[in-house]
Legacy VTK file of the C-alpha trace (Angstrom):
# vtk DataFile Version 3.0
C-alpha trace
ASCII
DATASET POLYDATA
POINTS 236 float
15.327 -9.010 4.742
13.799 -11.393 7.251
15.578 -12.769 9.902
12.757 -14.033 11.973
9.287 -15.790 10.751
6.551 -18.351 11.648
7.010 -21.510 9.761
3.756 -23.329 8.470
4.200 -26.786 10.418
0.277 -27.872 10.644
0.083 -30.936 8.538
-3.321 -29.919 7.238
-2.158 -26.508 6.111
0.832 -27.867 4.495
-1.189 -30.217 2.268
-3.970 -27.808 1.949
-1.749 -24.757 0.901
1.507 -26.270 -0.441
0.329 -29.677 -1.740
2.896 -31.480 0.480
2.534 -34.144 3.232
4.655 -32.897 6.634
7.366 -35.761 7.300
6.246 -36.668 10.810
10.277 -36.710 11.865
10.880 -33.219 11.212
10.843 -31.671 14.637
10.339 -28.075 13.203
9.877 -25.222 16.114
7.132 -22.787 15.863
9.428 -19.765 15.431
12.125 -19.587 13.595
15.112 -17.675 13.872
18.529 -18.106 11.549
20.166 -21.449 12.068
16.669 -23.171 12.914
15.414 -26.080 11.418
12.550 -25.196 9.148
10.356 -26.532 6.450
10.763 -25.983 2.833
9.230 -27.385 -0.369
11.039 -28.467 -3.518
10.619 -30.404 -6.742
11.728 -33.729 -7.201
10.744 -35.366 -10.324
8.473 -32.665 -11.372
6.491 -33.554 -7.920
6.565 -31.353 -4.454
8.155 -32.565 -1.584
8.561 -31.297 1.968
11.908 -31.254 3.472
13.244 -29.736 6.424
16.739 -27.652 6.477
18.397 -24.837 8.356
17.525 -21.395 7.724
20.433 -19.787 6.445
22.100 -21.117 3.401
25.630 -23.546 3.546
27.410 -23.588 0.316
29.388 -26.593 -0.329
32.594 -24.753 1.213
30.926 -23.749 4.955
28.889 -26.753 6.201
29.195 -25.364 9.869
25.450 -24.423 11.303
26.718 -21.114 12.492
27.562 -19.853 9.074
23.731 -19.547 8.478
23.699 -16.415 10.677
24.942 -14.599 7.353
23.124 -15.969 4.911
19.344 -16.367 5.644
18.517 -13.647 3.031
20.176 -13.561 -0.179
19.652 -10.446 -2.326
18.137 -10.938 -5.651
20.438 -8.183 -7.209
23.684 -10.603 -6.562
22.231 -14.069 -5.561
24.009 -15.114 -9.088
27.419 -13.394 -8.465
28.240 -13.569 -4.593
29.885 -16.943 -3.259
27.654 -18.145 -0.551
24.614 -18.595 -3.070
26.069 -18.909 -6.656
26.397 -22.686 -6.606
22.502 -23.108 -5.756
21.409 -20.520 -8.193
23.393 -22.250 -10.883
22.331 -25.408 -10.037
18.326 -24.069 -9.957
18.017 -25.195 -6.700
15.011 -23.228 -5.769
12.235 -23.604 -3.263
9.278 -21.960 -1.870
9.399 -21.655 2.334
5.768 -21.773 3.775
5.574 -18.902 6.344
2.635 -18.025 7.993
4.087 -14.854 8.899
7.193 -12.463 9.222
8.517 -10.119 11.659
10.024 -6.938 10.863
11.198 -4.390 13.269
9.393 -0.887 12.980
11.332 2.570 14.072
9.568 5.540 15.853
11.441 9.216 15.559
13.600 8.183 18.553
14.540 5.319 17.084
13.050 2.716 19.440
11.953 0.072 17.618
8.884 -2.370 17.773
8.567 -6.071 16.570
5.827 -6.086 14.067
4.083 -9.288 13.054
3.407 -9.342 9.175
0.831 -11.501 7.343
-1.506 -11.821 4.493
-4.855 -10.060 4.824
-6.961 -12.810 4.741
-5.021 -15.060 6.767
-3.629 -17.745 4.280
-0.098 -18.391 4.374
2.846 -16.683 2.435
4.841 -18.820 -0.158
8.343 -17.062 0.051
10.830 -17.553 -2.892
13.854 -19.449 -1.597
17.187 -21.095 -2.546
18.122 -24.140 -0.814
21.382 -26.549 -0.665
21.974 -30.277 0.262
24.595 -32.885 1.330
25.410 -36.055 2.796
26.912 -36.107 6.283
27.413 -39.317 7.556
24.849 -40.930 5.427
22.516 -38.885 6.487
20.911 -36.056 3.708
21.325 -32.510 5.035
19.833 -29.219 3.755
19.962 -25.688 4.452
17.969 -22.700 2.897
17.770 -19.025 2.205
15.079 -16.427 1.561
15.120 -14.100 -1.482
14.784 -10.302 -1.290
14.045 -7.506 -3.152
14.180 -3.851 -2.555
10.878 -1.974 -1.406
11.472 1.595 -1.163
8.223 3.072 -1.821
6.002 0.065 -1.154
2.987 1.504 0.201
2.978 -1.158 3.019
6.329 -2.483 3.494
8.594 0.415 3.488
7.568 1.282 7.025
9.726 -1.213 8.285
13.760 -1.198 9.296
15.984 1.801 10.246
15.733 4.956 8.981
18.139 5.640 6.249
18.716 2.171 5.180
17.337 0.506 2.288
13.893 -0.990 2.732
14.177 -4.630 1.491
11.345 -7.502 1.547
10.835 -11.207 0.688
10.034 -12.434 -2.715
6.556 -13.305 -1.766
5.010 -15.872 -4.569
1.350 -16.081 -5.658
0.466 -19.680 -4.967
0.132 -20.653 -8.926
3.598 -19.319 -9.344
5.361 -21.974 -6.755
5.604 -24.445 -9.740
6.732 -22.161 -12.071
9.375 -20.639 -9.888
10.772 -24.208 -8.637
10.904 -25.293 -12.485
11.533 -22.656 -14.953
15.158 -21.865 -16.374
17.895 -19.704 -14.929
16.940 -17.029 -17.729
13.101 -17.014 -16.563
13.717 -16.972 -12.968
14.632 -13.387 -12.187
10.802 -12.582 -13.687
10.095 -13.344 -9.965
11.812 -10.850 -8.342
9.431 -8.201 -7.606
7.563 -6.487 -4.766
4.327 -8.109 -3.859
1.302 -6.051 -4.442
-1.101 -8.348 -2.399
-2.866 -6.889 0.786
-1.318 -7.292 3.823
-1.721 -6.277 7.559
0.584 -6.019 10.500
0.615 -4.955 14.421
3.474 -4.976 17.070
4.139 -8.298 18.733
6.368 -8.703 21.587
9.360 -11.090 21.294
8.575 -14.569 23.224
11.722 -15.990 24.839
11.827 -19.697 24.311
13.304 -22.675 26.287
14.539 -25.079 23.630
16.162 -28.290 24.874
19.172 -29.498 23.742
19.294 -32.307 20.969
22.241 -34.669 20.044
24.476 -33.046 17.818
22.048 -29.911 17.653
23.349 -26.684 19.753
20.526 -25.274 21.762
19.781 -21.728 21.047
21.591 -18.896 23.123
19.732 -16.181 24.314
21.653 -13.994 21.803
20.114 -16.221 19.038
16.903 -14.159 19.868
18.192 -11.169 18.213
18.253 -10.776 14.125
22.088 -10.880 13.457
24.163 -9.082 11.157
24.400 -9.963 7.566
27.941 -8.125 7.228
29.300 -7.760 3.981
27.805 -10.989 2.107
25.084 -9.225 0.316
LINES 1 237
236 0 1 2 3 4 5 6 7 8 9 10 11 12 13 14 15 16 17 18 19 20 21 22 23 24 25 26 27 28 29 30 31 32 33 34 35 36 37 38 39 40 41 42 43 44 45 46 47 48 49 50 51 52 53 54 55 56 57 58 59 60 61 62 63 64 65 66 67 68 69 70 71 72 73 74 75 76 77 78 79 80 81 82 83 84 85 86 87 88 89 90 91 92 93 94 95 96 97 98 99 100 101 102 103 104 105 106 107 108 109 110 111 112 113 114 115 116 117 118 119 120 121 122 123 124 125 126 127 128 129 130 131 132 133 134 135 136 137 138 139 140 141 142 143 144 145 146 147 148 149 150 151 152 153 154 155 156 157 158 159 160 161 162 163 164 165 166 167 168 169 170 171 172 173 174 175 176 177 178 179 180 181 182 183 184 185 186 187 188 189 190 191 192 193 194 195 196 197 198 199 200 201 202 203 204 205 206 207 208 209 210 211 212 213 214 215 216 217 218 219 220 221 222 223 224 225 226 227 228 229 230 231 232 233 234 235
């Protein structure tokens, strides 16, 4: 699972690697935690479009932003049946989440942990399979999204992360030539993308940086507790 990552925010990189024009009005932060506003890519009439939404999917029956602290990851095994995700899944609201790097905890024998930065070995960004939701609020179109995850027990690189004795999971990383296929394929075909990614990765410890984010109208400024990946409870 992934509760913290670096989104791709550069207009040049979004165009080069994801084929979308960045919306100059979208004020997305350089590092994302659940409920933060981040970029994702969706298909509209067969064309890729840049959108900005809340990291943590908000289903039709829960639109408060704080609910996203429980829905930033969706298990691929249950995404079609869990209440939080099944509406977006059945409607085919699939997206690609541009990420420069993701962060995971790596535990030592004494159960202390370090935050590790994980990225592609060649330095190009990840495209992570996701779902999104959309609605209109006070005349403004709103979005939220979640990352799909798969079991990664036994993965040669990713299985070293997360607490000992717990299931190992990783985001569904897509190949660049799969982006349009993932977003446009039929519901029956979509599960074929649910597999461990076998491409070369690299990782290193990176201390968590404290951020100061100014409050904006109608947007709650992150509290210090928001900097710690939250529990996902029993939704998954």
